[in-house]
ChimeraX commands (.cxc) that place a marker at each C-alpha (Angstrom):
marker #1 position 0.07,-0.02,0.18 radius 0.5
marker #1 position 1.34,3.47,-0.96 radius 0.5
marker #1 position 1.95,6.24,1.38 radius 0.5
marker #1 position -0.68,8.22,-0.55 radius 0.5
marker #1 position -3.38,5.61,-0.29 radius 0.5
marker #1 position -2.61,4.80,3.42 radius 0.5
marker #1 position -3.01,8.54,4.19 radius 0.5
marker #1 position -6.32,9.55,5.47 radius 0.5
marker #1 position -7.34,13.15,5.82 radius 0.5
marker #1 position -8.53,14.04,9.27 radius 0.5
marker #1 position -12.27,14.13,9.85 radius 0.5
marker #1 position -13.73,17.34,10.26 radius 0.5
marker #1 position -15.07,18.26,13.66 radius 0.5
marker #1 position -18.99,18.81,13.28 radius 0.5
marker #1 position -18.98,20.99,16.34 radius 0.5
marker #1 position -16.37,23.21,14.93 radius 0.5
marker #1 position -18.17,23.35,11.66 radius 0.5
marker #1 position -21.37,24.11,13.21 radius 0.5
marker #1 position -19.81,26.89,15.32 radius 0.5
marker #1 position -17.88,28.29,12.23 radius 0.5
marker #1 position -21.19,28.45,10.26 radius 0.5
marker #1 position -22.92,30.19,13.17 radius 0.5
marker #1 position -20.29,32.82,13.80 radius 0.5
marker #1 position -20.18,33.61,10.11 radius 0.5
marker #1 position -23.90,33.65,9.84 radius 0.5
marker #1 position -23.93,36.30,12.70 radius 0.5
marker #1 position -21.40,38.25,10.80 radius 0.5
marker #1 position -23.25,38.16,7.60 radius 0.5
marker #1 position -26.43,39.03,9.23 radius 0.5
marker #1 position -24.94,41.99,11.11 radius 0.5
marker #1 position -23.21,43.35,7.90 radius 0.5
marker #1 position -26.44,42.97,5.92 radius 0.5
marker #1 position -28.55,44.83,8.55 radius 0.5
marker #1 position -26.00,47.45,8.94 radius 0.5
marker #1 position -25.78,48.18,5.07 radius 0.5
marker #1 position -29.57,48.01,5.13 radius 0.5
marker #1 position -30.00,50.73,7.85 radius 0.5
marker #1 position -27.29,52.80,6.09 radius 0.5
marker #1 position -29.14,52.65,2.98 radius 0.5
marker #1 position -32.37,53.57,4.28 radius 0.5
marker #1 position -30.83,56.98,5.32 radius 0.5
marker #1 position -31.42,57.87,1.82 radius 0.5
marker #1 position -35.14,56.90,1.06 radius 0.5
marker #1 position -36.62,56.96,-2.36 radius 0.5
marker #1 position -39.94,58.52,-3.52 radius 0.5
marker #1 position -41.78,55.65,-1.82 radius 0.5
marker #1 position -41.71,54.26,1.79 radius 0.5
marker #1 position -39.23,51.30,2.09 radius 0.5
marker #1 position -37.43,52.21,-1.03 radius 0.5
marker #1 position -33.82,53.49,-0.94 radius 0.5
marker #1 position -31.70,55.54,-3.40 radius 0.5
marker #1 position -28.64,53.63,-2.09 radius 0.5
marker #1 position -28.68,49.94,-1.27 radius 0.5
marker #1 position -25.47,48.40,-0.86 radius 0.5
marker #1 position -26.94,45.32,1.05 radius 0.5
marker #1 position -27.74,43.57,-2.33 radius 0.5
marker #1 position -23.99,43.61,-3.13 radius 0.5
marker #1 position -23.34,41.84,0.21 radius 0.5
marker #1 position -25.97,39.35,-0.22 radius 0.5
marker #1 position -24.90,38.45,-3.76 radius 0.5
marker #1 position -21.20,38.19,-2.54 radius 0.5
marker #1 position -21.99,36.00,0.34 radius 0.5
marker #1 position -24.06,33.45,-1.60 radius 0.5
marker #1 position -21.55,33.49,-4.64 radius 0.5
marker #1 position -18.54,32.85,-2.22 radius 0.5
marker #1 position -20.02,30.73,0.51 radius 0.5
marker #1 position -23.21,29.29,-0.95 radius 0.5
marker #1 position -26.82,28.88,0.17 radius 0.5
marker #1 position -25.95,27.81,3.65 radius 0.5
marker #1 position -26.16,31.58,4.42 radius 0.5
marker #1 position -29.59,32.20,3.02 radius 0.5
marker #1 position -31.04,31.97,6.60 radius 0.5
marker #1 position -28.90,34.65,7.95 radius 0.5
marker #1 position -29.61,37.03,5.06 radius 0.5
marker #1 position -33.36,36.18,5.38 radius 0.5
marker #1 position -33.34,37.07,9.06 radius 0.5
marker #1 position -31.37,40.36,8.27 radius 0.5
marker #1 position -33.67,41.43,5.55 radius 0.5
marker #1 position -36.70,40.69,7.82 radius 0.5
marker #1 position -35.08,42.93,10.66 radius 0.5
marker #1 position -34.41,45.80,8.22 radius 0.5
marker #1 position -37.76,46.07,6.91 radius 0.5
marker #1 position -39.54,45.64,10.37 radius 0.5
marker #1 position -37.39,48.40,11.92 radius 0.5
marker #1 position -38.50,50.59,8.99 radius 0.5
marker #1 position -42.06,50.19,9.73 radius 0.5
marker #1 position -43.12,47.45,7.31 radius 0.5
marker #1 position -45.79,44.89,8.42 radius 0.5
marker #1 position -44.78,41.42,9.06 radius 0.5
marker #1 position -46.42,39.97,6.06 radius 0.5
marker #1 position -44.77,42.53,3.61 radius 0.5
marker #1 position -41.34,42.18,5.31 radius 0.5
marker #1 position -41.60,38.47,4.81 radius 0.5
marker #1 position -42.44,39.14,0.99 radius 0.5
marker #1 position -39.40,41.43,0.67 radius 0.5
marker #1 position -37.31,38.69,1.95 radius 0.5
marker #1 position -38.48,36.31,-0.83 radius 0.5
marker #1 position -37.26,39.03,-3.47 radius 0.5
marker #1 position -34.21,40.52,-1.87 radius 0.5
marker #1 position -32.77,37.07,-0.88 radius 0.5
marker #1 position -34.33,35.02,-3.76 radius 0.5
marker #1 position -32.99,37.58,-6.40 radius 0.5
marker #1 position -29.47,37.32,-4.85 radius 0.5
marker #1 position -29.66,33.40,-4.67 radius 0.5
marker #1 position -31.01,33.22,-8.14 radius 0.5
marker #1 position -28.01,35.30,-9.56 radius 0.5
marker #1 position -25.52,33.51,-7.48 radius 0.5
marker #1 position -26.76,30.03,-8.94 radius 0.5
marker #1 position -26.75,31.53,-12.51 radius 0.5
marker #1 position -23.15,32.70,-12.02 radius 0.5
marker #1 position -21.98,29.34,-10.87 radius 0.5
marker #1 position -23.52,27.55,-13.72 radius 0.5
marker #1 position -21.95,30.11,-16.02 radius 0.5
marker #1 position -18.64,29.25,-14.85 radius 0.5
marker #1 position -17.96,32.54,-12.94 radius 0.5
marker #1 position -14.67,33.06,-11.33 radius 0.5
marker #1 position -14.93,35.40,-8.19 radius 0.5
marker #1 position -11.30,36.43,-8.72 radius 0.5
marker #1 position -12.49,38.34,-11.87 radius 0.5
marker #1 position -9.48,37.30,-13.86 radius 0.5
marker #1 position -10.99,37.46,-17.19 radius 0.5
marker #1 position -13.38,40.09,-18.77 radius 0.5
marker #1 position -16.15,37.59,-19.10 radius 0.5
marker #1 position -16.09,37.27,-15.39 radius 0.5
marker #1 position -16.71,41.09,-14.92 radius 0.5
marker #1 position -19.57,40.91,-17.54 radius 0.5
marker #1 position -20.96,37.83,-15.83 radius 0.5
marker #1 position -20.98,39.67,-12.65 radius 0.5
marker #1 position -22.68,42.70,-14.06 radius 0.5
marker #1 position -25.35,40.37,-15.57 radius 0.5
marker #1 position -26.04,38.45,-12.50 radius 0.5
marker #1 position -26.07,41.59,-10.19 radius 0.5
marker #1 position -27.52,44.41,-12.22 radius 0.5
marker #1 position -29.73,42.50,-14.60 radius 0.5
marker #1 position -30.44,39.67,-12.41 radius 0.5
marker #1 position -30.52,40.21,-8.61 radius 0.5
marker #1 position -31.67,43.83,-8.63 radius 0.5
marker #1 position -34.39,43.32,-11.20 radius 0.5
marker #1 position -35.93,40.38,-9.30 radius 0.5
marker #1 position -35.75,42.32,-5.95 radius 0.5
marker #1 position -37.28,45.47,-7.49 radius 0.5
marker #1 position -40.02,43.66,-9.34 radius 0.5
marker #1 position -41.02,41.73,-6.16 radius 0.5
marker #1 position -40.59,44.79,-3.91 radius 0.5
marker #1 position -42.88,47.12,-5.88 radius 0.5
marker #1 position -45.66,44.38,-6.47 radius 0.5
marker #1 position -46.01,44.03,-2.68 radius 0.5
marker #1 position -45.81,47.86,-2.12 radius 0.5
marker #1 position -48.63,48.29,-4.69 radius 0.5
marker #1 position -50.53,45.48,-2.86 radius 0.5
marker #1 position -49.89,47.14,0.49 radius 0.5
marker #1 position -51.29,50.58,-0.95 radius 0.5
marker #1 position -47.96,52.33,-0.58 radius 0.5
marker #1 position -47.69,53.14,-4.30 radius 0.5
marker #1 position -50.20,53.28,-7.08 radius 0.5
marker #1 position -50.11,52.25,-10.79 radius 0.5
marker #1 position -49.12,55.87,-11.90 radius 0.5
marker #1 position -46.10,55.81,-9.62 radius 0.5
marker #1 position -45.33,52.12,-10.03 radius 0.5
marker #1 position -42.51,52.49,-12.86 radius 0.5
marker #1 position -40.79,55.34,-10.94 radius 0.5
marker #1 position -40.85,53.32,-7.79 radius 0.5
marker #1 position -39.51,50.31,-9.58 radius 0.5
marker #1 position -36.71,52.42,-11.20 radius 0.5
marker #1 position -35.59,53.87,-7.92 radius 0.5
marker #1 position -35.57,50.42,-6.37 radius 0.5
marker #1 position -33.50,48.81,-9.13 radius 0.5
marker #1 position -31.12,52.00,-9.50 radius 0.5
marker #1 position -30.59,51.94,-5.60 radius 0.5
marker #1 position -29.00,48.45,-5.92 radius 0.5
marker #1 position -27.61,48.47,-9.45 radius 0.5
marker #1 position -25.40,51.62,-8.88 radius 0.5
marker #1 position -23.49,49.85,-6.12 radius 0.5
marker #1 position -23.80,46.11,-6.43 radius 0.5
marker #1 position -20.63,45.96,-8.37 radius 0.5
marker #1 position -18.48,48.14,-6.05 radius 0.5
marker #1 position -19.98,46.28,-2.98 radius 0.5
marker #1 position -19.81,42.73,-4.46 radius 0.5
marker #1 position -16.36,42.99,-5.95 radius 0.5
marker #1 position -14.24,43.67,-2.73 radius 0.5
marker #1 position -16.17,40.92,-0.79 radius 0.5
marker #1 position -15.39,38.43,-3.46 radius 0.5
marker #1 position -11.77,39.47,-4.06 radius 0.5
marker #1 position -10.58,39.77,-0.55 radius 0.5
marker #1 position -8.64,36.86,1.19 radius 0.5
marker #1 position -7.02,36.49,4.58 radius 0.5
marker #1 position -3.67,36.66,2.80 radius 0.5
marker #1 position -4.55,39.90,1.17 radius 0.5
marker #1 position -5.49,41.54,4.18 radius 0.5
marker #1 position -2.56,40.50,6.08 radius 0.5
marker #1 position -0.38,41.73,3.31 radius 0.5
marker #1 position -2.33,45.09,3.12 radius 0.5
marker #1 position -1.84,45.53,6.77 radius 0.5
marker #1 position 1.87,44.49,6.92 radius 0.5
marker #1 position 4.34,47.56,7.86 radius 0.5
marker #1 position 5.13,48.46,4.37 radius 0.5
marker #1 position 1.30,48.95,3.25 radius 0.5
marker #1 position -0.46,49.61,6.66 radius 0.5
marker #1 position -0.66,53.41,6.54 radius 0.5
marker #1 position -1.74,53.66,2.99 radius 0.5
marker #1 position -4.57,51.04,3.69 radius 0.5
marker #1 position -5.44,52.73,6.89 radius 0.5
marker #1 position -5.72,56.01,5.03 radius 0.5
marker #1 position -7.95,54.85,2.35 radius 0.5
marker #1 position -10.23,52.99,4.84 radius 0.5
marker #1 position -10.40,56.12,7.07 radius 0.5
marker #1 position -11.40,58.26,4.16 radius 0.5
marker #1 position -14.12,55.89,3.28 radius 0.5
marker #1 position -15.47,56.06,6.93 radius 0.5
marker #1 position -15.25,59.98,7.09 radius 0.5
marker #1 position -16.98,60.52,3.75 radius 0.5
marker #1 position -19.88,58.06,4.82 radius 0.5
marker #1 position -20.25,59.62,8.22 radius 0.5
marker #1 position -20.37,63.00,6.48 radius 0.5
marker #1 position -22.83,61.77,3.90 radius 0.5
marker #1 position -24.96,60.41,6.76 radius 0.5
marker #1 position -24.82,63.63,8.64 radius 0.5
marker #1 position -26.13,65.24,5.43 radius 0.5
marker #1 position -28.94,62.75,4.70 radius 0.5
marker #1 position -31.91,65.16,5.29 radius 0.5
marker #1 position -34.82,66.34,3.20 radius 0.5
marker #1 position -34.17,68.61,0.25 radius 0.5
marker #1 position -30.86,69.80,-1.16 radius 0.5
marker #1 position -28.83,68.46,1.76 radius 0.5
marker #1 position -29.88,64.83,0.77 radius 0.5
marker #1 position -28.62,65.48,-2.72 radius 0.5
marker #1 position -25.43,66.70,-1.29 radius 0.5
marker #1 position -25.17,63.57,0.93 radius 0.5
marker #1 position -25.60,61.35,-2.27 radius 0.5
marker #1 position -22.95,63.18,-4.06 radius 0.5
marker #1 position -20.49,62.42,-1.17 radius 0.5
marker #1 position -21.16,58.73,-1.76 radius 0.5
marker #1 position -19.44,58.92,-5.23 radius 0.5
marker #1 position -16.04,59.80,-3.93 radius 0.5
marker #1 position -16.69,57.13,-0.98 radius 0.5
marker #1 position -17.40,54.46,-3.66 radius 0.5
marker #1 position -14.28,55.39,-5.59 radius 0.5
marker #1 position -12.07,55.35,-2.59 radius 0.5
marker #1 position -13.69,51.81,-1.72 radius 0.5
marker #1 position -12.37,50.76,-5.21 radius 0.5
marker #1 position -9.05,52.17,-4.60 radius 0.5
marker #1 position -8.84,50.31,-1.34 radius 0.5
marker #1 position -9.93,47.04,-3.14 radius 0.5
marker #1 position -7.13,47.48,-5.65 radius 0.5
marker #1 position -4.78,48.30,-2.81 radius 0.5
marker #1 position -5.57,45.12,-1.08 radius 0.5
marker #1 position -5.90,42.93,-4.06 radius 0.5
marker #1 position -3.87,44.14,-6.91 radius 0.5
marker #1 position -1.29,46.61,-5.68 radius 0.5
marker #1 position 0.00,44.28,-2.77 radius 0.5
marker #1 position 0.15,41.44,-5.03 radius 0.5
marker #1 position -2.38,39.22,-3.27 radius 0.5
marker #1 position -4.04,36.16,-4.73 radius 0.5
marker #1 position -7.55,37.55,-4.99 radius 0.5
marker #1 position -7.13,40.25,-7.72 radius 0.5
marker #1 position -10.14,42.09,-8.78 radius 0.5
marker #1 position -9.18,43.07,-12.19 radius 0.5
marker #1 position -10.18,41.68,-15.53 radius 0.5
marker #1 position -7.29,41.34,-17.88 radius 0.5
marker #1 position -7.98,38.34,-20.11 radius 0.5
marker #1 position -10.39,37.74,-22.94 radius 0.5
marker link #1:1,2 radius 0.2
marker link #1:2,3 radius 0.2
marker link #1:3,4 radius 0.2
marker link #1:4,5 radius 0.2
marker link #1:5,6 radius 0.2
marker link #1:6,7 radius 0.2
marker link #1:7,8 radius 0.2
marker link #1:8,9 radius 0.2
marker link #1:9,10 radius 0.2
marker link #1:10,11 radius 0.2
marker link #1:11,12 radius 0.2
marker link #1:12,13 radius 0.2
marker link #1:13,14 radius 0.2
marker link #1:14,15 radius 0.2
marker link #1:15,16 radius 0.2
marker link #1:16,17 radius 0.2
marker link #1:17,18 radius 0.2
marker link #1:18,19 radius 0.2
marker link #1:19,20 radius 0.2
marker link #1:20,21 radius 0.2
marker link #1:21,22 radius 0.2
marker link #1:22,23 radius 0.2
marker link #1:23,24 radius 0.2
marker link #1:24,25 radius 0.2
marker link #1:25,26 radius 0.2
marker link #1:26,27 radius 0.2
marker link #1:27,28 radius 0.2
marker link #1:28,29 radius 0.2
marker link #1:29,30 radius 0.2
marker link #1:30,31 radius 0.2
marker link #1:31,32 radius 0.2
marker link #1:32,33 radius 0.2
marker link #1:33,34 radius 0.2
marker link #1:34,35 radius 0.2
marker link #1:35,36 radius 0.2
marker link #1:36,37 radius 0.2
marker link #1:37,38 radius 0.2
marker link #1:38,39 radius 0.2
marker link #1:39,40 radius 0.2
marker link #1:40,41 radius 0.2
marker link #1:41,42 radius 0.2
marker link #1:42,43 radius 0.2
marker link #1:43,44 radius 0.2
marker link #1:44,45 radius 0.2
marker link #1:45,46 radius 0.2
marker link #1:46,47 radius 0.2
marker link #1:47,48 radius 0.2
marker link #1:48,49 radius 0.2
marker link #1:49,50 radius 0.2
marker link #1:50,51 radius 0.2
marker link #1:51,52 radius 0.2
marker link #1:52,53 radius 0.2
marker link #1:53,54 radius 0.2
marker link #1:54,55 radius 0.2
marker link #1:55,56 radius 0.2
marker link #1:56,57 radius 0.2
marker link #1:57,58 radius 0.2
marker link #1:58,59 radius 0.2
marker link #1:59,60 radius 0.2
marker link #1:60,61 radius 0.2
marker link #1:61,62 radius 0.2
marker link #1:62,63 radius 0.2
marker link #1:63,64 radius 0.2
marker link #1:64,65 radius 0.2
marker link #1:65,66 radius 0.2
marker link #1:66,67 radius 0.2
marker link #1:67,68 radius 0.2
marker link #1:68,69 radius 0.2
marker link #1:69,70 radius 0.2
marker link #1:70,71 radius 0.2
marker link #1:71,72 radius 0.2
marker link #1:72,73 radius 0.2
marker link #1:73,74 radius 0.2
marker link #1:74,75 radius 0.2
marker link #1:75,76 radius 0.2
marker link #1:76,77 radius 0.2
marker link #1:77,78 radius 0.2
marker link #1:78,79 radius 0.2
marker link #1:79,80 radius 0.2
marker link #1:80,81 radius 0.2
marker link #1:81,82 radius 0.2
marker link #1:82,83 radius 0.2
marker link #1:83,84 radius 0.2
marker link #1:84,85 radius 0.2
marker link #1:85,86 radius 0.2
marker link #1:86,87 radius 0.2
marker link #1:87,88 radius 0.2
marker link #1:88,89 radius 0.2
marker link #1:89,90 radius 0.2
marker link #1:90,91 radius 0.2
marker link #1:91,92 radius 0.2
marker link #1:92,93 radius 0.2
marker link #1:93,94 radius 0.2
marker link #1:94,95 radius 0.2
marker link #1:95,96 radius 0.2
marker link #1:96,97 radius 0.2
marker link #1:97,98 radius 0.2
marker link #1:98,99 radius 0.2
marker link #1:99,100 radius 0.2
marker link #1:100,101 radius 0.2
marker link #1:101,102 radius 0.2
marker link #1:102,103 radius 0.2
marker link #1:103,104 radius 0.2
marker link #1:104,105 radius 0.2
marker link #1:105,106 radius 0.2
marker link #1:106,107 radius 0.2
marker link #1:107,108 radius 0.2
marker link #1:108,109 radius 0.2
marker link #1:109,110 radius 0.2
marker link #1:110,111 radius 0.2
marker link #1:111,112 radius 0.2
marker link #1:112,113 radius 0.2
marker link #1:113,114 radius 0.2
marker link #1:114,115 radius 0.2
marker link #1:115,116 radius 0.2
marker link #1:116,117 radius 0.2
marker link #1:117,118 radius 0.2
marker link #1:118,119 radius 0.2
marker link #1:119,120 radius 0.2
marker link #1:120,121 radius 0.2
marker link #1:121,122 radius 0.2
marker link #1:122,123 radius 0.2
marker link #1:123,124 radius 0.2
marker link #1:124,125 radius 0.2
marker link #1:125,126 radius 0.2
marker link #1:126,127 radius 0.2
marker link #1:127,128 radius 0.2
marker link #1:128,129 radius 0.2
marker link #1:129,130 radius 0.2
marker link #1:130,131 radius 0.2
marker link #1:131,132 radius 0.2
marker link #1:132,133 radius 0.2
marker link #1:133,134 radius 0.2
marker link #1:134,135 radius 0.2
marker link #1:135,136 radius 0.2
marker link #1:136,137 radius 0.2
marker link #1:137,138 radius 0.2
marker link #1:138,139 radius 0.2
marker link #1:139,140 radius 0.2
marker link #1:140,141 radius 0.2
marker link #1:141,142 radius 0.2
marker link #1:142,143 radius 0.2
marker link #1:143,144 radius 0.2
marker link #1:144,145 radius 0.2
marker link #1:145,146 radius 0.2
marker link #1:146,147 radius 0.2
marker link #1:147,148 radius 0.2
marker link #1:148,149 radius 0.2
marker link #1:149,150 radius 0.2
marker link #1:150,151 radius 0.2
marker link #1:151,152 radius 0.2
marker link #1:152,153 radius 0.2
marker link #1:153,154 radius 0.2
marker link #1:154,155 radius 0.2
marker link #1:155,156 radius 0.2
marker link #1:156,157 radius 0.2
marker link #1:157,158 radius 0.2
marker link #1:158,159 radius 0.2
marker link #1:159,160 radius 0.2
marker link #1:160,161 radius 0.2
marker link #1:161,162 radius 0.2
marker link #1:162,163 radius 0.2
marker link #1:163,164 radius 0.2
marker link #1:164,165 radius 0.2
marker link #1:165,166 radius 0.2
marker link #1:166,167 radius 0.2
marker link #1:167,168 radius 0.2
marker link #1:168,169 radius 0.2
marker link #1:169,170 radius 0.2
marker link #1:170,171 radius 0.2
marker link #1:171,172 radius 0.2
marker link #1:172,173 radius 0.2
marker link #1:173,174 radius 0.2
marker link #1:174,175 radius 0.2
marker link #1:175,176 radius 0.2
marker link #1:176,177 radius 0.2
marker link #1:177,178 radius 0.2
marker link #1:178,179 radius 0.2
marker link #1:179,180 radius 0.2
marker link #1:180,181 radius 0.2
marker link #1:181,182 radius 0.2
marker link #1:182,183 radius 0.2
marker link #1:183,184 radius 0.2
marker link #1:184,185 radius 0.2
marker link #1:185,186 radius 0.2
marker link #1:186,187 radius 0.2
marker link #1:187,188 radius 0.2
marker link #1:188,189 radius 0.2
marker link #1:189,190 radius 0.2
marker link #1:190,191 radius 0.2
marker link #1:191,192 radius 0.2
marker link #1:192,193 radius 0.2
marker link #1:193,194 radius 0.2
marker link #1:194,195 radius 0.2
marker link #1:195,196 radius 0.2
marker link #1:196,197 radius 0.2
marker link #1:197,198 radius 0.2
marker link #1:198,199 radius 0.2
marker link #1:199,200 radius 0.2
marker link #1:200,201 radius 0.2
marker link #1:201,202 radius 0.2
marker link #1:202,203 radius 0.2
marker link #1:203,204 radius 0.2
marker link #1:204,205 radius 0.2
marker link #1:205,206 radius 0.2
marker link #1:206,207 radius 0.2
marker link #1:207,208 radius 0.2
marker link #1:208,209 radius 0.2
marker link #1:209,210 radius 0.2
marker link #1:210,211 radius 0.2
marker link #1:211,212 radius 0.2
marker link #1:212,213 radius 0.2
marker link #1:213,214 radius 0.2
marker link #1:214,215 radius 0.2
marker link #1:215,216 radius 0.2
marker link #1:216,217 radius 0.2
marker link #1:217,218 radius 0.2
marker link #1:218,219 radius 0.2
marker link #1:219,220 radius 0.2
marker link #1:220,221 radius 0.2
marker link #1:221,222 radius 0.2
marker link #1:222,223 radius 0.2
marker link #1:223,224 radius 0.2
marker link #1:224,225 radius 0.2
marker link #1:225,226 radius 0.2
marker link #1:226,227 radius 0.2
marker link #1:227,228 radius 0.2
marker link #1:228,229 radius 0.2
marker link #1:229,230 radius 0.2
marker link #1:230,231 radius 0.2
marker link #1:231,232 radius 0.2
marker link #1:232,233 radius 0.2
marker link #1:233,234 radius 0.2
marker link #1:234,235 radius 0.2
marker link #1:235,236 radius 0.2
marker link #1:236,237 radius 0.2
marker link #1:237,238 radius 0.2
marker link #1:238,239 radius 0.2
marker link #1:239,240 radius 0.2
marker link #1:240,241 radius 0.2
marker link #1:241,242 radius 0.2
marker link #1:242,243 radius 0.2
marker link #1:243,244 radius 0.2
marker link #1:244,245 radius 0.2
marker link #1:245,246 radius 0.2
marker link #1:246,247 radius 0.2
marker link #1:247,248 radius 0.2
marker link #1:248,249 radius 0.2
marker link #1:249,250 radius 0.2
marker link #1:250,251 radius 0.2
marker link #1:251,252 radius 0.2
marker link #1:252,253 radius 0.2
marker link #1:253,254 radius 0.2
marker link #1:254,255 radius 0.2
marker link #1:255,256 radius 0.2
marker link #1:256,257 radius 0.2
marker link #1:257,258 radius 0.2
marker link #1:258,259 radius 0.2
marker link #1:259,260 radius 0.2
marker link #1:260,261 radius 0.2
view
């Protein structure tokens, strides 16, 4: 008997697997809930519709990277966000079906299409755009406005505008929200935080936090709300720069750049 055939991989500890899933589920749920509450600081023309919805990018990245085992965590988070915003229980449950179902459907389609989360080829970028902007956000918007109409929060005349706002709130940020979460690895983070790169990484991260805080402070009615939304653009650009810094510039394995055909 050869050494290779005699070797038996150690069995995984079920208790440790369960604990790992639980901890990751808590982190996923908290991340989605925080992003959802943040997004609701910029409400759209209809209640429960946001002009800025990064949570859909988190849901898509989680389901692409870790699979459907984290659907329950996302479902609880979606339910919690909508209940805290005043949605009735039945409607919040219907929003769960669209928000999580749209991201799950997009993730499943990406897997079947051979999507590489490291975005090493141009086709991976186009697949992510198709799955996120055309798939997940469209399903979420169509489901959401339907239940808003049934609940009496919008009418037939406002339905197209409401649907467009719902879709745009997610489509504008899904790529920038999902790409870092798909590309980052522990090795990337360790390298980005080593003494050679630490201050540049902290500077980019701190700038993102400061701009987000300023945008939140200005998220009021009227022109101030437009100003707060304007601040989100440099925030997203800095987030992209941070992603490149962690992935590409430091030479880590998860490089969010499409270079091939």
